[in-house]
PDB file with SEQRES, HELIX, SHEET and CRYST1 records, atoms N, CA, C and O in Angstrom:
SEQRES   1 A   74  MET ASP PHE GLN GLY ILE GLY GLY GLY GLU ILE LEU VAL          
SEQRES   2 A   74  ILE ILE ILE VAL ALA LEU LEU ILE TRP GLY PRO ASN ARG          
SEQRES   3 A   74  ILE VAL GLU ILE GLY ARG THR LEU GLY LYS THR VAL HIS          
SEQRES   4 A   74  ALA PHE LYS LYS ALA THR SER ASP ILE THR VAL LYS MET          
SEQRES   5 A   74  GLU LYS GLU LEU GLU ASP GLN LYS LEU GLU ASP PRO LYS          
SEQRES   6 A   74  LYS GLU PRO PRO SER GLY LYS ILE SER                          
HELIX    1 AA1 GLY A    8  TRP A   22  1                                  15    
HELIX    2 AA2 PRO A   24  GLU A   62  1                                  39    
CRYST1    1.000    1.000    1.000  90.00  90.00  90.00 P 1           1          
ATOM      1  N   MET A   1      31.559 236.280  77.681  1.00  0.00           N  
ATOM      2  CA  MET A   1      31.101 236.321  78.935  1.00  0.00           C  
ATOM      3  C   MET A   1      31.851 237.141  79.887  1.00  0.00           C  
ATOM      4  O   MET A   1      33.072 236.988  79.932  1.00  0.00           O  
ATOM      5  N   ASP A   2      31.312 237.948  80.614  1.00  0.00           N  
ATOM      6  CA  ASP A   2      32.055 238.778  81.525  1.00  0.00           C  
ATOM      7  C   ASP A   2      31.320 238.681  83.074  1.00  0.00           C  
ATOM      8  O   ASP A   2      30.192 239.117  83.308  1.00  0.00           O  
ATOM      9  N   PHE A   3      32.075 238.113  83.926  1.00  0.00           N  
ATOM     10  CA  PHE A   3      31.590 237.929  85.249  1.00  0.00           C  
ATOM     11  C   PHE A   3      32.325 238.682  86.170  1.00  0.00           C  
ATOM     12  O   PHE A   3      33.356 238.171  86.606  1.00  0.00           O  
ATOM     13  N   GLN A   4      31.945 239.981  86.613  1.00  0.00           N  
ATOM     14  CA  GLN A   4      32.485 240.757  87.587  1.00  0.00           C  
ATOM     15  C   GLN A   4      34.074 241.002  87.074  1.00  0.00           C  
ATOM     16  O   GLN A   4      35.005 240.867  87.868  1.00  0.00           O  
ATOM     17  N   GLY A   5      34.256 241.322  85.865  1.00  0.00           N  
ATOM     18  CA  GLY A   5      35.493 241.706  85.398  1.00  0.00           C  
ATOM     19  C   GLY A   5      36.329 240.487  85.055  1.00  0.00           C  
ATOM     20  O   GLY A   5      37.476 240.680  84.652  1.00  0.00           O  
ATOM     21  N   ILE A   6      35.853 239.213  85.178  1.00  0.00           N  
ATOM     22  CA  ILE A   6      36.630 238.020  84.948  1.00  0.00           C  
ATOM     23  C   ILE A   6      36.133 237.376  83.558  1.00  0.00           C  
ATOM     24  O   ILE A   6      34.933 237.122  83.464  1.00  0.00           O  
ATOM     25  N   GLY A   7      36.859 237.141  82.637  1.00  0.00           N  
ATOM     26  CA  GLY A   7      36.515 236.580  81.436  1.00  0.00           C  
ATOM     27  C   GLY A   7      36.315 235.046  81.504  1.00  0.00           C  
ATOM     28  O   GLY A   7      36.555 234.434  82.545  1.00  0.00           O  
ATOM     29  N   GLY A   8      35.878 234.441  80.398  1.00  0.00           N  
ATOM     30  CA  GLY A   8      35.702 233.002  80.426  1.00  0.00           C  
ATOM     31  C   GLY A   8      36.969 232.288  80.575  1.00  0.00           C  
ATOM     32  O   GLY A   8      36.994 231.315  81.329  1.00  0.00           O  
ATOM     33  N   GLY A   9      38.037 232.653  79.943  1.00  0.00           N  
ATOM     34  CA  GLY A   9      39.245 232.057  80.027  1.00  0.00           C  
ATOM     35  C   GLY A   9      39.900 231.967  81.581  1.00  0.00           C  
ATOM     36  O   GLY A   9      40.472 230.977  82.034  1.00  0.00           O  
ATOM     37  N   GLU A  10      39.708 233.058  82.183  1.00  0.00           N  
ATOM     38  CA  GLU A  10      40.222 233.054  83.654  1.00  0.00           C  
ATOM     39  C   GLU A  10      39.403 232.211  84.481  1.00  0.00           C  
ATOM     40  O   GLU A  10      39.907 231.513  85.361  1.00  0.00           O  
ATOM     41  N   ILE A  11      38.043 232.238  84.226  1.00  0.00           N  
ATOM     42  CA  ILE A  11      37.169 231.320  85.067  1.00  0.00           C  
ATOM     43  C   ILE A  11      37.680 229.869  84.810  1.00  0.00           C  
ATOM     44  O   ILE A  11      37.971 229.140  85.759  1.00  0.00           O  
ATOM     45  N   LEU A  12      37.778 229.484  83.592  1.00  0.00           N  
ATOM     46  CA  LEU A  12      38.274 228.127  83.207  1.00  0.00           C  
ATOM     47  C   LEU A  12      39.596 227.700  83.938  1.00  0.00           C  
ATOM     48  O   LEU A  12      39.790 226.578  84.405  1.00  0.00           O  
ATOM     49  N   VAL A  13      40.528 228.811  83.975  1.00  0.00           N  
ATOM     50  CA  VAL A  13      41.751 228.461  84.657  1.00  0.00           C  
ATOM     51  C   VAL A  13      41.533 228.348  86.151  1.00  0.00           C  
ATOM     52  O   VAL A  13      42.219 227.547  86.786  1.00  0.00           O  
ATOM     53  N   ILE A  14      40.693 229.039  86.711  1.00  0.00           N  
ATOM     54  CA  ILE A  14      40.360 228.970  88.279  1.00  0.00           C  
ATOM     55  C   ILE A  14      39.784 227.607  88.542  1.00  0.00           C  
ATOM     56  O   ILE A  14      40.095 226.976  89.552  1.00  0.00           O  
ATOM     57  N   ILE A  15      38.988 227.172  87.685  1.00  0.00           N  
ATOM     58  CA  ILE A  15      38.276 225.793  87.854  1.00  0.00           C  
ATOM     59  C   ILE A  15      39.219 224.719  87.767  1.00  0.00           C  
ATOM     60  O   ILE A  15      39.262 223.822  88.608  1.00  0.00           O  
ATOM     61  N   ILE A  16      40.008 224.789  86.729  1.00  0.00           N  
ATOM     62  CA  ILE A  16      41.152 223.680  86.563  1.00  0.00           C  
ATOM     63  C   ILE A  16      42.053 223.752  87.807  1.00  0.00           C  
ATOM     64  O   ILE A  16      42.300 222.684  88.368  1.00  0.00           O  
ATOM     65  N   VAL A  17      42.546 224.836  88.278  1.00  0.00           N  
ATOM     66  CA  VAL A  17      43.398 224.969  89.428  1.00  0.00           C  
ATOM     67  C   VAL A  17      42.794 224.367  90.564  1.00  0.00           C  
ATOM     68  O   VAL A  17      43.404 223.517  91.211  1.00  0.00           O  
ATOM     69  N   ALA A  18      41.447 224.799  90.911  1.00  0.00           N  
ATOM     70  CA  ALA A  18      40.637 224.257  91.940  1.00  0.00           C  
ATOM     71  C   ALA A  18      40.538 222.724  91.966  1.00  0.00           C  
ATOM     72  O   ALA A  18      40.706 222.088  93.007  1.00  0.00           O  
ATOM     73  N   LEU A  19      40.253 222.145  90.762  1.00  0.00           N  
ATOM     74  CA  LEU A  19      40.126 220.758  90.557  1.00  0.00           C  
ATOM     75  C   LEU A  19      41.436 220.053  90.916  1.00  0.00           C  
ATOM     76  O   LEU A  19      41.399 219.003  91.558  1.00  0.00           O  
ATOM     77  N   LEU A  20      42.679 220.637  90.493  1.00  0.00           N  
ATOM     78  CA  LEU A  20      43.838 220.100  90.777  1.00  0.00           C  
ATOM     79  C   LEU A  20      44.287 220.095  92.208  1.00  0.00           C  
ATOM     80  O   LEU A  20      45.062 219.239  92.635  1.00  0.00           O  
ATOM     81  N   ILE A  21      43.757 221.131  92.997  1.00  0.00           N  
ATOM     82  CA  ILE A  21      44.188 221.260  94.359  1.00  0.00           C  
ATOM     83  C   ILE A  21      43.235 220.386  95.316  1.00  0.00           C  
ATOM     84  O   ILE A  21      43.701 219.697  96.224  1.00  0.00           O  
ATOM     85  N   TRP A  22      41.965 220.465  95.056  1.00  0.00           N  
ATOM     86  CA  TRP A  22      41.060 219.770  95.914  1.00  0.00           C  
ATOM     87  C   TRP A  22      40.397 218.444  95.410  1.00  0.00           C  
ATOM     88  O   TRP A  22      39.868 217.627  96.163  1.00  0.00           O  
ATOM     89  N   GLY A  23      40.478 218.334  94.146  1.00  0.00           N  
ATOM     90  CA  GLY A  23      39.742 217.161  93.423  1.00  0.00           C  
ATOM     91  C   GLY A  23      38.254 217.479  93.342  1.00  0.00           C  
ATOM     92  O   GLY A  23      37.696 218.386  93.958  1.00  0.00           O  
ATOM     93  N   PRO A  24      37.611 216.510  92.399  1.00  0.00           N  
ATOM     94  CA  PRO A  24      36.233 216.791  92.126  1.00  0.00           C  
ATOM     95  C   PRO A  24      35.270 216.484  93.253  1.00  0.00           C  
ATOM     96  O   PRO A  24      34.192 217.073  93.332  1.00  0.00           O  
ATOM     97  N   ASN A  25      35.659 215.546  94.144  1.00  0.00           N  
ATOM     98  CA  ASN A  25      34.709 215.227  95.197  1.00  0.00           C  
ATOM     99  C   ASN A  25      34.693 216.362  96.291  1.00  0.00           C  
ATOM    100  O   ASN A  25      33.695 216.661  96.946  1.00  0.00           O  
ATOM    101  N   ARG A  26      35.841 216.908  96.392  1.00  0.00           N  
ATOM    102  CA  ARG A  26      35.889 217.923  97.589  1.00  0.00           C  
ATOM    103  C   ARG A  26      35.265 219.233  96.938  1.00  0.00           C  
ATOM    104  O   ARG A  26      34.653 220.006  97.675  1.00  0.00           O  
ATOM    105  N   ILE A  27      35.389 219.492  95.679  1.00  0.00           N  
ATOM    106  CA  ILE A  27      34.751 220.655  95.141  1.00  0.00           C  
ATOM    107  C   ILE A  27      33.209 220.558  95.263  1.00  0.00           C  
ATOM    108  O   ILE A  27      32.572 221.581  95.516  1.00  0.00           O  
ATOM    109  N   VAL A  28      32.627 219.448  95.106  1.00  0.00           N  
ATOM    110  CA  VAL A  28      31.225 219.253  95.313  1.00  0.00           C  
ATOM    111  C   VAL A  28      30.770 219.531  96.869  1.00  0.00           C  
ATOM    112  O   VAL A  28      29.705 220.077  97.159  1.00  0.00           O  
ATOM    113  N   GLU A  29      31.688 219.097  97.772  1.00  0.00           N  
ATOM    114  CA  GLU A  29      31.408 219.338  99.142  1.00  0.00           C  
ATOM    115  C   GLU A  29      31.467 220.873  99.411  1.00  0.00           C  
ATOM    116  O   GLU A  29      30.567 221.504  99.964  1.00  0.00           O  
ATOM    117  N   ILE A  30      32.560 221.357  98.984  1.00  0.00           N  
ATOM    118  CA  ILE A  30      32.658 222.787  99.109  1.00  0.00           C  
ATOM    119  C   ILE A  30      31.512 223.709  98.597  1.00  0.00           C  
ATOM    120  O   ILE A  30      31.117 224.706  99.202  1.00  0.00           O  
ATOM    121  N   GLY A  31      31.015 223.247  97.384  1.00  0.00           N  
ATOM    122  CA  GLY A  31      29.928 223.927  96.726  1.00  0.00           C  
ATOM    123  C   GLY A  31      28.690 223.788  97.583  1.00  0.00           C  
ATOM    124  O   GLY A  31      27.960 224.751  97.817  1.00  0.00           O  
ATOM    125  N   ARG A  32      28.472 222.589  98.040  1.00  0.00           N  
ATOM    126  CA  ARG A  32      27.347 222.256  98.950  1.00  0.00           C  
ATOM    127  C   ARG A  32      27.277 223.037 100.283  1.00  0.00           C  
ATOM    128  O   ARG A  32      26.218 223.495 100.710  1.00  0.00           O  
ATOM    129  N   THR A  33      28.508 223.168 100.941  1.00  0.00           N  
ATOM    130  CA  THR A  33      28.546 223.933 102.138  1.00  0.00           C  
ATOM    131  C   THR A  33      28.351 225.384 101.893  1.00  0.00           C  
ATOM    132  O   THR A  33      27.694 226.068 102.677  1.00  0.00           O  
ATOM    133  N   LEU A  34      28.950 225.912 100.736  1.00  0.00           N  
ATOM    134  CA  LEU A  34      28.821 227.276 100.395  1.00  0.00           C  
ATOM    135  C   LEU A  34      27.293 227.672 100.213  1.00  0.00           C  
ATOM    136  O   LEU A  34      26.785 228.678 100.709  1.00  0.00           O  
ATOM    137  N   GLY A  35      26.616 226.708  99.407  1.00  0.00           N  
ATOM    138  CA  GLY A  35      25.283 226.954  99.157  1.00  0.00           C  
ATOM    139  C   GLY A  35      24.434 227.020 100.414  1.00  0.00           C  
ATOM    140  O   GLY A  35      23.568 227.885 100.544  1.00  0.00           O  
ATOM    141  N   LYS A  36      24.708 226.011 101.432  1.00  0.00           N  
ATOM    142  CA  LYS A  36      23.937 226.132 102.666  1.00  0.00           C  
ATOM    143  C   LYS A  36      24.254 227.296 103.483  1.00  0.00           C  
ATOM    144  O   LYS A  36      23.454 227.754 104.299  1.00  0.00           O  
ATOM    145  N   THR A  37      25.481 227.806 103.261  1.00  0.00           N  
ATOM    146  CA  THR A  37      25.907 229.064 104.130  1.00  0.00           C  
ATOM    147  C   THR A  37      25.191 230.241 103.591  1.00  0.00           C  
ATOM    148  O   THR A  37      24.652 231.052 104.344  1.00  0.00           O  
ATOM    149  N   VAL A  38      25.172 230.354 102.263  1.00  0.00           N  
ATOM    150  CA  VAL A  38      24.447 231.499 101.607  1.00  0.00           C  
ATOM    151  C   VAL A  38      22.962 231.480 101.891  1.00  0.00           C  
ATOM    152  O   VAL A  38      22.372 232.535 102.124  1.00  0.00           O  
ATOM    153  N   HIS A  39      22.326 230.288 101.878  1.00  0.00           N  
ATOM    154  CA  HIS A  39      20.888 230.094 102.154  1.00  0.00           C  
ATOM    155  C   HIS A  39      20.646 230.557 103.664  1.00  0.00           C  
ATOM    156  O   HIS A  39      19.721 231.308 103.974  1.00  0.00           O  
ATOM    157  N   ALA A  40      21.495 230.078 104.500  1.00  0.00           N  
ATOM    158  CA  ALA A  40      21.329 230.474 105.989  1.00  0.00           C  
ATOM    159  C   ALA A  40      21.501 231.927 106.235  1.00  0.00           C  
ATOM    160  O   ALA A  40      20.813 232.488 107.088  1.00  0.00           O  
ATOM    161  N   PHE A  41      22.381 232.565 105.534  1.00  0.00           N  
ATOM    162  CA  PHE A  41      22.584 233.962 105.483  1.00  0.00           C  
ATOM    163  C   PHE A  41      21.412 234.858 104.905  1.00  0.00           C  
ATOM    164  O   PHE A  41      21.071 235.891 105.481  1.00  0.00           O  
ATOM    165  N   LYS A  42      20.852 234.443 103.815  1.00  0.00           N  
ATOM    166  CA  LYS A  42      19.622 234.982 103.253  1.00  0.00           C  
ATOM    167  C   LYS A  42      18.536 234.844 104.175  1.00  0.00           C  
ATOM    168  O   LYS A  42      17.824 235.839 104.309  1.00  0.00           O  
ATOM    169  N   LYS A  43      18.232 233.715 104.907  1.00  0.00           N  
ATOM    170  CA  LYS A  43      17.269 233.521 105.679  1.00  0.00           C  
ATOM    171  C   LYS A  43      17.386 234.465 106.973  1.00  0.00           C  
ATOM    172  O   LYS A  43      16.465 235.159 107.404  1.00  0.00           O  
ATOM    173  N   ALA A  44      18.622 234.376 107.495  1.00  0.00           N  
ATOM    174  CA  ALA A  44      18.780 235.389 108.697  1.00  0.00           C  
ATOM    175  C   ALA A  44      18.550 236.846 108.340  1.00  0.00           C  
ATOM    176  O   ALA A  44      17.996 237.569 109.168  1.00  0.00           O  
ATOM    177  N   THR A  45      18.932 237.325 107.181  1.00  0.00           N  
ATOM    178  CA  THR A  45      18.861 238.767 106.898  1.00  0.00           C  
ATOM    179  C   THR A  45      17.214 238.948 106.590  1.00  0.00           C  
ATOM    180  O   THR A  45      16.647 239.993 106.909  1.00  0.00           O  
ATOM    181  N   SER A  46      16.549 237.917 105.990  1.00  0.00           N  
ATOM    182  CA  SER A  46      15.152 238.010 105.847  1.00  0.00           C  
ATOM    183  C   SER A  46      14.377 238.189 107.044  1.00  0.00           C  
ATOM    184  O   SER A  46      13.485 239.031 107.142  1.00  0.00           O  
ATOM    185  N   ASP A  47      14.761 237.296 108.064  1.00  0.00           N  
ATOM    186  CA  ASP A  47      14.084 237.215 109.425  1.00  0.00           C  
ATOM    187  C   ASP A  47      14.233 238.631 110.061  1.00  0.00           C  
ATOM    188  O   ASP A  47      13.276 239.244 110.532  1.00  0.00           O  
ATOM    189  N   ILE A  48      15.548 239.111 110.034  1.00  0.00           N  
ATOM    190  CA  ILE A  48      15.814 240.476 110.623  1.00  0.00           C  
ATOM    191  C   ILE A  48      14.846 241.617 109.900  1.00  0.00           C  
ATOM    192  O   ILE A  48      14.220 242.461 110.542  1.00  0.00           O  
ATOM    193  N   THR A  49      14.834 241.512 108.639  1.00  0.00           N  
ATOM    194  CA  THR A  49      14.110 242.473 107.918  1.00  0.00           C  
ATOM    195  C   THR A  49      12.615 242.356 108.330  1.00  0.00           C  
ATOM    196  O   THR A  49      12.001 243.383 108.621  1.00  0.00           O  
ATOM    197  N   VAL A  50      12.019 241.161 108.362  1.00  0.00           N  
ATOM    198  CA  VAL A  50      10.683 241.073 108.835  1.00  0.00           C  
ATOM    199  C   VAL A  50      10.338 241.452 110.108  1.00  0.00           C  
ATOM    200  O   VAL A  50       9.266 242.003 110.354  1.00  0.00           O  
ATOM    201  N   LYS A  51      11.307 241.155 111.073  1.00  0.00           N  
ATOM    202  CA  LYS A  51      11.138 241.674 112.478  1.00  0.00           C  
ATOM    203  C   LYS A  51      11.162 243.177 112.609  1.00  0.00           C  
ATOM    204  O   LYS A  51      10.370 243.741 113.364  1.00  0.00           O  
ATOM    205  N   MET A  52      12.077 243.860 111.874  1.00  0.00           N  
ATOM    206  CA  MET A  52      12.202 245.315 111.908  1.00  0.00           C  
ATOM    207  C   MET A  52      10.879 245.955 111.317  1.00  0.00           C  
ATOM    208  O   MET A  52      10.370 246.937 111.858  1.00  0.00           O  
ATOM    209  N   GLU A  53      10.374 245.400 110.257  1.00  0.00           N  
ATOM    210  CA  GLU A  53       9.105 245.859 109.642  1.00  0.00           C  
ATOM    211  C   GLU A  53       7.978 245.753 110.521  1.00  0.00           C  
ATOM    212  O   GLU A  53       7.131 246.646 110.523  1.00  0.00           O  
ATOM    213  N   LYS A  54       7.862 244.569 111.405  1.00  0.00           N  
ATOM    214  CA  LYS A  54       6.884 244.345 112.206  1.00  0.00           C  
ATOM    215  C   LYS A  54       6.891 245.333 113.545  1.00  0.00           C  
ATOM    216  O   LYS A  54       5.898 245.845 114.063  1.00  0.00           O  
ATOM    217  N   GLU A  55       8.180 245.454 113.938  1.00  0.00           N  
ATOM    218  CA  GLU A  55       8.310 246.534 114.988  1.00  0.00           C  
ATOM    219  C   GLU A  55       7.979 247.920 114.550  1.00  0.00           C  
ATOM    220  O   GLU A  55       7.426 248.689 115.336  1.00  0.00           O  
ATOM    221  N   LEU A  56       8.279 248.270 113.367  1.00  0.00           N  
ATOM    222  CA  LEU A  56       7.999 249.735 112.939  1.00  0.00           C  
ATOM    223  C   LEU A  56       6.432 249.730 112.703  1.00  0.00           C  
ATOM    224  O   LEU A  56       5.808 250.746 113.009  1.00  0.00           O  
ATOM    225  N   GLU A  57       5.796 248.687 112.197  1.00  0.00           N  
ATOM    226  CA  GLU A  57       4.275 248.682 111.992  1.00  0.00           C  
ATOM    227  C   GLU A  57       3.672 248.758 113.511  1.00  0.00           C  
ATOM    228  O   GLU A  57       2.762 249.547 113.763  1.00  0.00           O  
ATOM    229  N   ASP A  58       4.153 248.010 114.378  1.00  0.00           N  
ATOM    230  CA  ASP A  58       3.598 247.974 115.689  1.00  0.00           C  
ATOM    231  C   ASP A  58       3.691 249.343 116.290  1.00  0.00           C  
ATOM    232  O   ASP A  58       2.720 249.812 116.883  1.00  0.00           O  
ATOM    233  N   GLN A  59       4.835 250.020 116.162  1.00  0.00           N  
ATOM    234  CA  GLN A  59       5.076 251.361 116.624  1.00  0.00           C  
ATOM    235  C   GLN A  59       4.180 252.397 116.075  1.00  0.00           C  
ATOM    236  O   GLN A  59       3.730 253.300 116.780  1.00  0.00           O  
ATOM    237  N   LYS A  60       3.905 252.262 114.747  1.00  0.00           N  
ATOM    238  CA  LYS A  60       2.929 253.184 114.032  1.00  0.00           C  
ATOM    239  C   LYS A  60       1.457 252.882 114.574  1.00  0.00           C  
ATOM    240  O   LYS A  60       0.628 253.792 114.611  1.00  0.00           O  
ATOM    241  N   LEU A  61       1.172 251.689 114.959  1.00  0.00           N  
ATOM    242  CA  LEU A  61      -0.188 251.390 115.488  1.00  0.00           C  
ATOM    243  C   LEU A  61      -0.329 252.015 116.929  1.00  0.00           C  
ATOM    244  O   LEU A  61      -1.382 252.535 117.300  1.00  0.00           O  
ATOM    245  N   GLU A  62       0.728 251.935 117.668  1.00  0.00           N  
ATOM    246  CA  GLU A  62       0.675 252.404 118.993  1.00  0.00           C  
ATOM    247  C   GLU A  62       0.359 253.993 119.064  1.00  0.00           C  
ATOM    248  O   GLU A  62      -0.535 254.507 119.734  1.00  0.00           O  
ATOM    249  N   ASP A  63       1.222 254.610 118.285  1.00  0.00           N  
ATOM    250  CA  ASP A  63       1.137 256.224 118.206  1.00  0.00           C  
ATOM    251  C   ASP A  63       1.259 256.734 116.860  1.00  0.00           C  
ATOM    252  O   ASP A  63       2.334 257.120 116.401  1.00  0.00           O  
ATOM    253  N   PRO A  64       0.067 256.741 116.163  1.00  0.00           N  
ATOM    254  CA  PRO A  64       0.232 257.184 114.704  1.00  0.00           C  
ATOM    255  C   PRO A  64       0.756 258.544 114.405  1.00  0.00           C  
ATOM    256  O   PRO A  64       1.304 258.820 113.338  1.00  0.00           O  
ATOM    257  N   LYS A  65       0.572 259.380 115.373  1.00  0.00           N  
ATOM    258  CA  LYS A  65       0.956 260.853 115.291  1.00  0.00           C  
ATOM    259  C   LYS A  65       2.428 261.111 115.473  1.00  0.00           C  
ATOM    260  O   LYS A  65       3.014 262.090 115.011  1.00  0.00           O  
ATOM    261  N   LYS A  66       2.981 260.140 116.192  1.00  0.00           N  
ATOM    262  CA  LYS A  66       4.353 260.296 116.483  1.00  0.00           C  
ATOM    263  C   LYS A  66       5.262 259.907 115.200  1.00  0.00           C  
ATOM    264  O   LYS A  66       5.016 258.883 114.561  1.00  0.00           O  
ATOM    265  N   GLU A  67       6.260 260.723 114.879  1.00  0.00           N  
ATOM    266  CA  GLU A  67       7.077 260.529 113.673  1.00  0.00           C  
ATOM    267  C   GLU A  67       8.176 259.603 114.025  1.00  0.00           C  
ATOM    268  O   GLU A  67       8.548 259.586 115.199  1.00  0.00           O  
ATOM    269  N   PRO A  68       8.717 258.863 113.194  1.00  0.00           N  
ATOM    270  CA  PRO A  68       9.841 258.023 113.526  1.00  0.00           C  
ATOM    271  C   PRO A  68      11.039 258.896 113.524  1.00  0.00           C  
ATOM    272  O   PRO A  68      10.993 259.976 112.935  1.00  0.00           O  
ATOM    273  N   PRO A  69      12.152 258.488 114.169  1.00  0.00           N  
ATOM    274  CA  PRO A  69      13.389 259.374 114.204  1.00  0.00           C  
ATOM    275  C   PRO A  69      13.901 259.427 112.830  1.00  0.00           C  
ATOM    276  O   PRO A  69      13.936 258.467 112.060  1.00  0.00           O  
ATOM    277  N   SER A  70      14.338 260.749 112.556  1.00  0.00           N  
ATOM    278  CA  SER A  70      14.854 260.880 111.229  1.00  0.00           C  
ATOM    279  C   SER A  70      16.457 260.677 111.043  1.00  0.00           C  
ATOM    280  O   SER A  70      17.007 260.546 109.950  1.00  0.00           O  
ATOM    281  N   GLY A  71      17.066 260.674 112.227  1.00  0.00           N  
ATOM    282  CA  GLY A  71      18.439 260.438 112.181  1.00  0.00           C  
ATOM    283  C   GLY A  71      19.192 261.755 112.140  1.00  0.00           C  
ATOM    284  O   GLY A  71      20.422 261.738 112.126  1.00  0.00           O  
ATOM    285  N   LYS A  72      18.570 262.803 112.121  1.00  0.00           N  
ATOM    286  CA  LYS A  72      19.137 264.189 112.164  1.00  0.00           C  
ATOM    287  C   LYS A  72      19.411 264.607 113.495  1.00  0.00           C  
ATOM    288  O   LYS A  72      18.594 264.324 114.372  1.00  0.00           O  
ATOM    289  N   ILE A  73      20.535 265.296 113.794  1.00  0.00           N  
ATOM    290  CA  ILE A  73      20.836 265.786 115.036  1.00  0.00           C  
ATOM    291  C   ILE A  73      20.368 267.237 115.107  1.00  0.00           C  
ATOM    292  O   ILE A  73      20.800 268.081 114.322  1.00  0.00           O  
ATOM    293  N   SER A  74      19.449 267.522 116.089  1.00  0.00           N  
ATOM    294  CA  SER A  74      19.049 268.927 116.193  1.00  0.00           C  
ATOM    295  C   SER A  74      19.630 269.715 117.363  1.00  0.00           C  
ATOM    296  O   SER A  74      19.339 270.901 117.515  1.00  0.00           O  
TER     297      SER A  74                                                      
END                                                                             
């Protein structure tokens, strides 16, 4: 098993050290908090993507002949 360049043995050592430092109850709390944070981040990025797509679609409906900016400097 290779997870981003870290093998199974290294992952096991990291887990054991984390358990020794924080204990099993604190690890669960950290995991739960991390999961909520990742969920909130994904929701925020999804909301931004939806808003941008809606604005682009609205802009196309207002003036279908007008091209969106290409980002090139002329």
